[in-house]
Every structure is written in C-alpha cells, then in structure tokens.
N, C-alpha and C positions, 0 to 999 in steps of 0.2 A: 786218204780221206777226201784228196780233190775228184776221181773219179766216181767215189761213192754219192758224194755230197750232187756232183751233177745229175748224176742218176737219177738222186732223190727228188732232185728241183725240179728235173723233166717231169716227173709224174705230177708236179702241182699243176703243170701247164696241161695235162689229159694226158700226157705221152704213154705207149708202152714202151718199156727199155729194158734191155737187156744188158747186163754185164759181163764180159769176156775177162778172164782173172788168169794169168799164165800160172799164180800160186794157188793161194787162198785168201780170205779177205785180212788184209793190211799185212800180206806176207813182206812187206817192201818195207820202205822208210818210216810210213806210219805206224809202225807194231812199236818198235823201240825207242822213238824219240824222248824228249824231254816231256812232252805235253804241254808245253806251257801257249798261251793265248795271250798273248802279249803285242797288241795293236801298235803301246805304246814303245815299244824296243823295233817295231818294224821299219827299216832301212835298207837301201842299197849295198851290197856285200863290199862292193869295190869303191874303197878311197884308201889316200893316202898310206893311214895308220896299219890298215891289213894290210898294204902290198908290202910295207917295209918289215912286218910280221914275217909275212912269206919268205921272203929273202933272207932272213935270218934264220927261219926254220933248214936251208939248206943247210947251215953249218951246227946245227942244235938239235939233235936224235931224243931229246926229251918235248920238243917244241909240241904243243898242240896243234898246229899245221905241218902238214905233212906234204912234201915234195918232193918226188923221186929226185935222186941227182942226175940221172940222165932221162929227162921225160921223154915221151915218144912224140912224135910228129905232132899227133892231133893236140896231147897235152901242151905242146910246145905253142901251137895255134891258141887255144883256151887262154893259156897263160900272159900270152903277148898282148890280147883282147881285153883282158882283165886287166891288166897294168896300164892300158889306151885309156881305161876307162875310170880308173884311178886317181881322178882330179878332183878336187873341189866344188870346180864347178858343173863336173858332170853327177857329182854327189846329190849335190843340191838341186839338177835336174831329178835325179831319180827320186829322190825324194819327196818331190812336188807331184810326182805319177803316181806316188804311196799314199798319199794323204788324202783322198776319196775312198780306195777301200779299206783302209785301217780303221776309217770312221763307220764303216758297216760292218765290219768282222764279228763284232759281239755279237751284235744285233742278229746275223746269219745265224748262230747258234741259236739265238733263243726260238727263232722259226722254227729250227728241226724241235726242240723241246716241246713246242706247241703242236709238232705235226706228229708227234709220239716216239722220238726217240728218246728212250727212259732212262739213260745214264746220264744223269747230272755234269754240269760244269759247275767249278768249285770257285769262289773267290782266292783269292792270292793275298790273303791277308796274315803277315805280311810278304812282302815277295821284296826280299832283299839283295844286295850287289853288295859285297864283300872283297875287302882288301885287308891286306896287311900293314899298310901305311896311308895317311892319307894322300900322299903323292900320287900314289899309284892309280888311286881313283879320276885323276886329273883327265886322262882320255872321254871315259865316259861321261863327265862332267860335261865335258866341250861339248861330246854328241849332243847329250841330251838338250843341252841350250839350244845346239844350232836345229835340232828337230822341232823344240818347241817354238823355234824363230820362223821355220817353214812352216808353222802351222797345226804340228803335229798334237794334240790334245795329250800331254805327258807332263803328271804332276808327280813331285819328288820331295823328298828332305833329305837333307845332308847329314848323318851321323857317324857319331863317336864310337870306338871301337864299343864302350861299355854300351852305348847305348843301343848298338847293333845286339850285343849280346843280351841285353834286358828284352830285346824282341824276340828273340830265338836263342833259348839257353842252350843248345845243341854247339853253337860255335866255341870253337876254343879261344884261351887266350891269345893267342896268335892273331886274330882279327882286331885290327886297329883303327878300321876305318869302315864306314859304310855308306850308301845309298838306299831309300827305303821309296818305291816307286807302287803310286797310287793308283787304283782302276783298273788292276790284271787278271787274269784268272788261269786257271791250268784244269786238265782233264787227268783220265786214267786211259792213255791210250787203246790199250788192247781192249778194256773193256767199253768204252766210247765206240770203237768201230765194229765190236759186236751188236751193239746195241742200233749204228745206223744202218749195216748190212739188214739186222734183226727188222727194224720198221721198212726197210725198202721194199724185203719181200714181203711182208705184212700188207704193203699197198700194192701188190701184183708185179713186183717186179723178178728178176730170174736173175740168178747169179750163176755163171757156169764157172766152174774152177778147174784149175789144171789143166789149161788149156791158152797156147799160143797161138796169136795172131800172126800170121807169115805174111799176111798182102793186103791191100785196099783197093779196088778198083770201081772208079765212078764210072756208070755206066748210063748216066744222063736221065734218066729216070729214076735209079737207085743206087745203090752202094753195096758192090760184092764184097765180103767180109771173109777172108779163107782163115781158117787156124789149122792146127797142127794134126788135128784128128782126121783131116782130110774132108771137113764138112766146110763147105761155102753159107753164110748167113747174108740175104738179101734183105736191105735195110733202107729206109727213107733217108737218114742221118747215121755217120758216126763222129762221135768224142774219142779221141786220141788223149788219153792220159796215161803213159804209159813210162812217167819219172825220168830217169837217168838215160833211158835208149827211147826218146819221144820222137829224136831226130829219125831213126831206123823206118819208122811206118810214113812221117810226113815231108820229107824231102821232095818227092815227086809232085805235092801239091805247094809247091814254095816255101818250105819253112826250112830256110839255111842257116838259122841262127844255132850256134854249136852249143850243145848241151853237155856239160860234163859232170863226172857222178863226184861230188863232196862229200866222201862216204864218212859217217860219224859213228862213234861207238857207245855202248852204253852195258851196263851191268846194275843187277842190285844188290841189297847187303840189308842186313839187319839193324835196326839201331836201337840204343839203349834210350834214347829219347827220339821220336821220330820228329821232325820241323813242323811248325804248322804251317807251313808256306813253303812257296820254291826259295831255293838260296842258289846266288850266281855267284860264281868267282871268276870277273873276265880276265883276269891276268893269267889265269888258268884256263881259260876257257870250260870250265866246268859246271854243268846246271844239275842242279840237285832237286829231285822230285818225291812228296812223299805219298805214298800208294798206298793206299787202305783198302782191306779185302778180308771178307771175311775167314778168308784162309791164311790170313798172317799177314801183319803190314812191313811193308820194305821201303827203302829208300831207292829210288832210279839215277843212278849217275850218269850221265850222259856228256859227252863232248867229242874234241879231235875233228879237224877238217882234214881230211887227207885224200890227195889227188890221184887215185889209182881207178882201175878198171872195176865196175861193177860186180865183176864175175869174179873177182880176186878174192881169195879166201881169208877170213878173219885172222889179225896179226895180234896174238895174244901179247906182244910186248906194249902194243898200245893200250890195252886195259890195265897191264903193269905202271904203264908211265900214270894213268889217270889217278888208279890207286895210291900210289905215291905221292902225286902232287895233293893230293885230298887228305891223308893222313895227317895231316900237322895242323888242317883248317876245322875240324869236327870235330868232336867227341865223342866217345859211346858207338863207332862205327865197326862193326865187324868183316875187315875189308878182306882178310883170307879168308873168308867164306861166301865168294862171290858166288850169286848163281844168274842165270839169264844172260850169261856174254853173246853179244849182240853186235854184229855190224849192217849197215843200210847204206844205200846210196841218195843223197841229196842231190837232185836236180839242178846245177848251176848254169847259168847263162854268164856270157862276158859283162854285159850292163847290168846284171844284178835287179832284173827285171824278168818277171814271168811271162811266159807266152801265152796268153789266153783270145780265143777270138778264133774267125772264120781264116780260110786259105783259098786258094784259086778255085778250091771248088766249092761251091756253093754247098755241098751235102758232107763235107770235110771241116770238121771245129777240132781245136788244139787248146788243151787245157793243163799245164805242167810248166816247168823252171823256176820255180818258188826258190829253190835254194831253202834255207832255213825255215823259210815262213809256208810250209804248206798244211802244216796244221792250224794254224790259227786263220789262214786267208784261205782254205779248203773250201769251208762251206759258202762265203760271201761269193768265191768265183763260181761255185755251181750254180750259184743264186741267179748271177748277173749273165751266164754263158746259156742256161738253160731258158732264161727271157729272148736272149739272141738266136737260141734255133729254134726257136715254137713260134718267134713275133719277126724276127727279120730285123729287129731294132737292135740298133747297138747303144748300151749304156757309155756316156761320156767317160766315166772311171775305166772303160778298159781300150780307152783310144791308144793309150802308152804301151800298151800291153800287147800289140798287134802281131802274131804271130810269123807274119812275114815280112816285118820291117827289116 
C-alpha cells in the first residue's frame, strides 16, 4: 500500500514512475491484513500496557503477542528500544506526531477514488470493539480518552453486551460489553490493491514483478538501482518502501533506525451471518472484517504480533490459537473450514513512528516502518512524500517521521 500509493501520487506531479516489486502486487503485508481504515485508533504501539502484555507472552503460548524465549541479538536490541519508548511521556509525544497524518488519512483515499481507483472504501457502520466484561474494556477506554485529550478526532459510545449484540447479531452471548467507534472505514485489501495497481498502470506506470533490488548507488546526477536479473536502472530518484526489510537498502544513506518484523496472521471463514461491519476483540487481539465478493462472502480474521524473521514459515499453531480464541465470541462461524491462511510482516520501529522522508542522499527517499498502520496511512504517506520528491518542500506532518532520526 505504501509503495504503490507513493508511486500513484508521484504521477499526480507528472513524474514517470517504475515500481520494482520482489513478488507481486500486495504479496506482503498489504494482502492479508484486516483492511481497517481507522485513523481514530492509530497511535504509537509502544506503551506500558503493550509492554506488560509482551512480558506475559514469554510465559503464555496462547498469547496474541509472540516473543521467542531466546531472542536473537537483533531482536533483543529492538525489544530493548521498544521497552525504552514504552512510557506515558513518550507515548504522548508519539501520539502528537500522528495527529496531522491521521486527520488527512481518509482524504487521501478519497483522492485515489477521484483519480480512478475503482475499488471503494466502505463505511464501518458499525465498528465495534467487544469484550466479555465491562472491566475488560477499561484499557481501550482509557486509551481512547487519552487520544481524544491529545487532539485525536475519535467519537465513541459505551455499550452493554445486549446493545452490542443488537448492533451486531453475529456476536455470541459471551460478549458482555462493547464500544462503538464512529467515523471509521474499511476495505477489501486484495481487491483494493489490485485496483490501485490497475489505476497506476492505466496512468502510464510500470510495475516490474518478481525482481529483488540488490543495491542502490547515488552517482550524483542519478541513482543506479541494481536488481537480481542483472539489470541496472538509472533513475532521477528512488523511494524505498520495502517493509520489514527497509534497512537493508537504506543503511548506507543514514537510515539506522531498527525495523523489526511484527508478523501478523489471518485466515477467512464462512459465516452464517456475515457481520455488517468490522468487529474487534482487543483482549484477544483479533480483528474481524467482512469481505464481500461475487464469488462468495467470507469473514477475514486477523491478529497476532509475532516477533520473528520475515522469512520464517507460517506457524499453523498461531492460526489454531486465533480460531480457539474467536470460537466463543461469535456465532455461526465455520472455524474448521479455514481458507487463505496467511502470515505477513508488519514493519515495526522501536519508537512506534514511521520512517518517511529524505535521507543523506537528495535522491533517495524512504517510506515505511508503519507497524500496524500501513494500510490506513499508506495513501497519505504517499501523498506527502510525493510532494517532497517533486517539489523539495517537506510538509510539517512528516517532520517527526524523519528516517535519519
């Protein structure tokens, strides 16, 4: 989402753009995510509560946060940095950094639609966060109140379990409390990414798939981009948007911030009654999204934060844990006939802020490190970064996300 959005918005400035893609369009985290466009929930991941959950995960194999018992030196460095940023003061500073881009996020999707991206965004009506008991929702309520106090535009209602089930009959009687959050949207991720790629191509863009970039060289008047087919591309400027492997190509240009894969899992199931909007189970860290399609409607279930290598194979036990956690919370799901089991790597930073902007080279730019927010912030990232590449003017909203910080 981040890379293609940047490419699309560069076209708005009359720039000829080629995308070099290691796999295929949306072959990474942009394919199997929950598809939530939720600026009202977008905040830095490091905070004291998440840190505490991560520490408990070391002793609980069913936890939605998965940390190896013996972390690698690189992961240990990341976790140490993450812990250092998990304070209330730093969370507030990070929240302040997100405010401007959150306010512009949905407008960037509207601009894509106006420019020819055919797949729509959907109003999340309702968008429910659901819990077993009223006490369980205390953390999210406190976070929403802190976000609103920081200036975030977030409106919500506190619901009883009966009110939540009235909004969404697919919920089971186990749900005893809820929060309804207003003003959010969602997408069908694979279909939206295909439509974004089709629009980019229709506007004259080129996507080279199945190629891995192996090196970048700033030659002063151009940048040389080498790929694994042996071809070297000479271009005026490069945007690196390579997700959890961002640092591999950008370290030589002053981007030293550690980017760690926070792997997420998903699968789809049939539902007797598909929810009318997204359903979130924060205690279980499960995100459920209705995906409607002419070939058959399904519910996508996404979750888990697994700190492992991006290249590690899918761990089917994580899928089983997610299904077992969801089973008592929603009725009418065929959880034994799962399809599209998937794992993808969210690019996480130690301070919870993206890496978006220029580098030590005036021709090399970076767009990544969005953690869980690459879908909702991908288009606005592309819009602001394209303006920087084309005009040299940095929008103030990007200042906190300096890749060389």
